[in-house]
C-alpha positions in Angstrom: -41.9 -17.0 -74.0 -38.9 -15.8 -72.5 -38.4 -17.0 -68.8 -36.6 -14.2 -66.9 -35.8 -15.3 -63.1 -37.1 -13.2 -60.4 -34.8 -14.0 -57.7 -33.2 -10.9 -56.3 -29.4 -11.0 -56.1 -28.2 -9.3 -53.2 -25.7 -6.2 -54.3 -22.3 -7.0 -53.1 -20.5 -4.7 -50.9 -18.3 -1.9 -51.6 -14.9 -2.8 -51.6 -12.6 -1.2 -48.9 -10.2 1.5 -50.2 -6.5 1.0 -49.5 -6.7 3.3 -46.4 -9.7 1.2 -44.8 -7.6 -1.9 -45.8 -4.4 -0.3 -43.9 -6.6 0.3 -41.0 -7.3 -3.2 -40.9 -3.9 -4.1 -40.2 -2.1 -1.1 -38.4 -3.0 2.0 -37.0 -3.2 4.8 -40.1 -6.5 7.0 -38.7 -5.0 10.2 -37.7 -6.9 9.7 -34.3 -5.4 6.2 -34.0 -1.9 7.6 -34.5 -2.3 10.5 -32.1 -3.8 7.9 -29.1 -0.5 5.6 -29.7 1.6 8.5 -29.7 0.2 10.0 -26.4 0.0 6.7 -24.7 3.6 5.4 -25.5 5.0 9.0 -24.6 3.6 8.4 -20.8 4.8 5.4 -20.4 7.9 6.4 -21.5 7.9 9.7 -19.8 6.9 7.8 -16.4 9.7 5.6 -16.8 11.8 8.7 -17.5 10.8 10.3 -14.3 11.6 7.1 -12.2 15.0 6.9 -13.6 15.7 10.6 -12.8 14.2 10.3 -9.1 16.6 7.1 -9.0 19.5 8.8 -9.9 19.1 12.2 -7.9 18.5 10.0 -4.9 21.3 8.1 -5.7 23.9 10.8 -6.1 22.8 12.8 -3.4 23.0 9.5 -1.5 26.8 8.7 -2.5 27.8 11.9 -1.2 26.2 11.4 2.2 27.5 7.6 2.9 31.0 8.8 1.7 31.5 11.4 4.3 29.6 9.3 6.8 32.1 8.4 9.9 29.9 5.0 10.9 28.0 2.5 9.2 25.4 3.8 7.3 23.4 0.3 7.6 24.1 -0.7 11.3 25.0 2.7 13.1 22.5 3.7 16.0 23.0 7.5 16.0 21.9 10.0 13.8 24.5 13.3 13.9 25.0 15.1 11.3 26.5 18.0 12.3 29.8 16.7 13.6 33.1 16.8 11.6 33.2 14.2 10.3 29.0 13.5 10.7 27.8 10.0 12.0 24.4 8.7 11.1 23.0 5.3 10.2 19.5 3.7 9.6 19.4 0.7 11.6 17.1 2.2 14.0 14.5 4.1 11.3 14.8 0.8 9.1 13.6 -1.5 12.2 10.7 1.1 13.6 9.4 1.2 10.0 9.4 -2.5 9.9 7.8 -3.1 13.1 4.9 -0.4 13.0 4.3 -1.8 9.4 4.1 -5.3 10.5 2.4 -4.6 13.4 -0.4 -2.2 11.5 -0.6 -5.0 8.7 -1.2 -7.7 11.4 -3.8 -5.3 13.3 -5.7 -4.4 10.0 -5.6 -7.4 7.6 -7.8 -9.9 9.0 -10.7 -6.9 10.0 -10.4 -5.6 6.6 -10.5 -9.1 4.8 -13.7 -9.4 7.1 -15.5 -6.4 6.5 -15.1 -6.9 3.0 -16.6 -10.5 3.4 -19.5 -8.9 5.5 -20.3 -6.4 2.7 -20.3 -8.6 -0.1 -22.1 -12.1 1.4 -23.7 -11.3 4.5 -25.1 -7.6 4.9 -28.1 -6.8 3.4 -27.9 -4.0 0.4 -29.8 -1.3 2.4 -26.6 -2.0 5.4 -23.8 -2.5 3.0 -24.2 0.6 0.7 -23.7 3.0 3.6 -21.0 1.4 5.2 -19.2 1.3 2.2 -20.0 4.5 1.3 -18.4 5.2 5.3 -15.1 3.0 4.7 -14.6 5.3 1.1 -14.9 8.5 3.4 -12.3 6.8 5.5 -9.8 6.4 2.9 -9.8 10.1 2.1 -9.1 11.6 5.4 -5.4 13.3 5.5 -3.0 11.8 7.4 -2.2 15.2 9.5 -5.9 14.7 10.5 -5.5 10.9 11.9 -2.1 12.1 13.3 -4.3 15.0 15.7 -6.7 12.5 16.2 -4.0 10.3 17.3 -2.5 12.6 19.8 -5.2 14.0 21.5 -7.7 11.0 21.6 -5.7 7.9 20.9 -2.5 8.5 23.0 -4.2 9.3 26.3 -6.6 6.4 26.3 -4.1 3.6 25.3 -2.7 3.6 29.0 -5.6 1.0 30.3 -4.2 -1.4 27.4 -0.6 -0.7 28.0 -1.5 -1.7 31.8 -3.6 -4.7 30.7 -0.8 -6.1 28.3 2.1 -5.5 30.9 -0.1 -7.2 33.6 -0.6 -10.4 31.3 2.0 -10.6 28.9 4.7 -8.2 30.1 6.8 -11.7 30.9 7.1 -12.1 26.9 9.4 -8.7 27.0 7.5 -7.4 23.7 5.2 -6.1 25.8 6.3 -4.8 29.0 5.7 -1.2 29.9 7.7 1.1 32.5 4.5 3.1 33.1 6.0 6.0 30.6 3.6 8.0 28.5 1.9 5.4 25.5 4.1 7.6 22.2 5.5 3.9 21.4 5.8 1.5 18.4 2.6 -0.3 19.4 0.2 3.3 19.4 1.9 3.7 16.3 0.9 0.7 14.7 -2.9 0.8 15.8 -3.2 4.6 14.1 -1.6 2.9 11.1 -3.8 0.5 11.1 -6.5 2.5 11.0 -5.3 4.4 8.0 -4.6 1.3 5.9 -7.7 0.2 6.8 -10.1 1.6 3.9 -7.5 0.6 1.0 -7.5 -2.9 1.7 -11.2 -3.2 2.5 -12.2 -1.9 -0.6 -9.8 -3.6 -2.8 -10.7 -6.7 -1.1 -14.6 -6.0 -1.5 -14.4 -5.4 -5.4 -12.3 -8.8 -5.3 -14.9 -11.0 -3.8 -17.8 -8.8 -6.2 -15.8 -10.4 -9.2 -16.2 -14.1 -7.7 -18.1 -16.0 -10.3 -21.9 -16.6 -9.1 -21.9 -20.1 -10.5 -19.0 -21.2 -8.4 -21.2 -20.4 -5.1 -24.3 -21.6 -6.7 -22.4 -24.9 -7.3 -21.3 -25.0 -3.6 -24.8 -24.0 -2.5 -26.4 -26.9 -4.5 -24.1 -29.4 -2.6 -25.3 -28.6 0.7 -22.3 -26.4 1.5 -23.1 -23.4 4.0 -22.8 -19.8 3.5 -19.4 -20.0 5.6 -18.3 -23.0 3.6 -19.2 -21.3 0.1 -16.5 -18.2 1.2 -14.2 -20.7 2.8 -14.1 -23.0 -0.7 -15.2 -20.1 -3.5 -14.7 -16.8 -2.3 -11.6 -17.0 -0.6 -9.5 -19.0 -2.5 -10.3 -16.9 -5.9 -9.9 -13.5 -4.3 -6.5 -14.9 -2.5 -4.4 -12.9 -5.2 -6.3 -9.9 -4.8 -6.4 -9.4 -1.2 -2.5 -10.2 -1.2 -2.0 -7.1 -3.4 -4.4 -5.1 -1.4 -2.5 -6.1 1.9 0.9 -4.7 -0.4 -1.1 -1.3 -1.3 -1.5 -0.5 2.4 1.8 -1.9 3.6 3.3 0.7 0.8 1.0 3.3 2.9 2.3 2.5 6.1 5.7 2.1 4.9 5.9 6.0 3.7 3.6 7.1 6.4 4.7 10.6 7.8 2.7 13.3 9.4 0.6 10.8 11.6 4.0 9.0 13.0 5.6 12.2 13.5 2.4 13.2 15.6 1.8 10.3 17.9 5.9 8.8 18.2 8.2 9.7 20.9 11.5 9.3 18.6 15.1 8.6 20.0 17.8 6.8 18.3 18.2 3.3 20.0 16.2 -0.2 19.4 13.2 -0.9 22.2 12.6 -4.3 23.2 9.0 -3.9 23.7 6.5 -2.3 21.5 5.3 -0.3 24.5 8.5 1.9 25.5 8.9 4.8 23.7 11.5 5.1 21.1 12.5 4.5 17.9 11.4 6.0 14.5 10.9 5.9 10.8 12.4 7.0 7.8 9.8 9.1 7.0 9.0 10.2 10.4 13.0 11.2 10.8 12.9 13.1 7.1 9.8 15.1 7.7 10.7 15.9 11.7 14.6 17.0 10.4 14.2 18.2 7.1 13.8 21.7 7.6 16.4 22.5 9.9 19.1 20.4 8.4 22.7 21.6 6.5 23.1 20.8 2.8 25.4 17.3 4.5 22.3 17.0 7.0 19.8 16.8 3.7 22.0 14.7 1.8 22.2 12.4 4.9 18.2 12.4 5.2 18.2 12.1 1.4 20.1 8.5 1.8 17.5 7.4 3.8 14.9 8.3 1.4 16.6 5.9 -0.9 16.4 3.1 0.9 12.8 3.8 1.6 12.3 4.1 -2.3 13.9 0.5 -2.9 11.5 -0.9 -0.2 8.8 0.4 -2.1 9.8 -0.7 -5.2 10.1 -4.0 -3.6 6.9 -4.0 -2.0 4.9 -3.2 -5.2 6.6 -5.6 -7.4 6.4 -8.3 -5.2 2.2 -7.1 -5.2 2.5 -7.4 -9.4 4.3 -10.9 -9.2 1.8 -12.3 -6.8 -1.2 -10.7 -8.8 0.6 -12.0 -12.0 0.1 -16.0 -10.7 -3.5 -15.9 -10.9 -5.0 -15.3 -14.2 -8.5 -15.7 -12.8 -8.1 -12.2 -11.3 -9.5 -9.6 -13.7 -6.9 -7.2 -12.8 -3.8 -9.3 -13.2 -3.1 -8.4 -16.6 -3.7 -4.8 -16.3 
């Protein structure tokens, strides 16, 4: 009797053809090729646009600086209608940096505190509506902030100015001569309100990415909720918070209409944050560009080039800080 095996042998998988084998090693499908071309082209186009902006600003800035009769970096004057013109960015650079530093000093701790409250303290029925309101604040146009600052904030700043002058006026930084509160401190407070939603939203998303096991391990060791935040949450989210601060700083540096609406500009540097005067790059460009001559516009473009470089440095610093921490999921984005 012939004995035949009843074991079923599974059919062998069909061998991939040459096209499928090439797909495993490289991009050969039409859809992949199109996506690769579009992605690569978008990256190259972005670099070309950035290079074109840099070349344009540099060319026009060179024309203006070559005709400047003063020192572009140290002159405390902006008069482009004289022959030869005299202008400099000393006051603008000082005002831009001071107003941005004041805004960061006020907004950063409040934004981090709000983000921690929403992610680790507030109940879910409360954190949702608060986060929604913060998202809405980020969508408010800057001109609306400027109008609110001019009509509501400025008239109500006299009490704060008087209190600071009474108790801290001896420092010189908070001395007040009783003028209108259209000074750098008011600008800094308004900018802080504007950048608060940006820093809060980014910090909140970073704190949500903290591994749950890290917090549970700290709780299992007997840590309080604040100790969990201090030992597990803040160390993990430090680079993300710094990058959020850099994003807020970038907006504060380039804010235009809100500053132009609130500030009373002048081309001198005040030692006190409460005295009117000073200016910023963006505010000066917005207020003078419409009535400037060709030479005056070149001078404004030269100041815009300085602001462009400062913004690039801020963004580069943010990327460098994020790249240090591989635990943050956006580090390699």
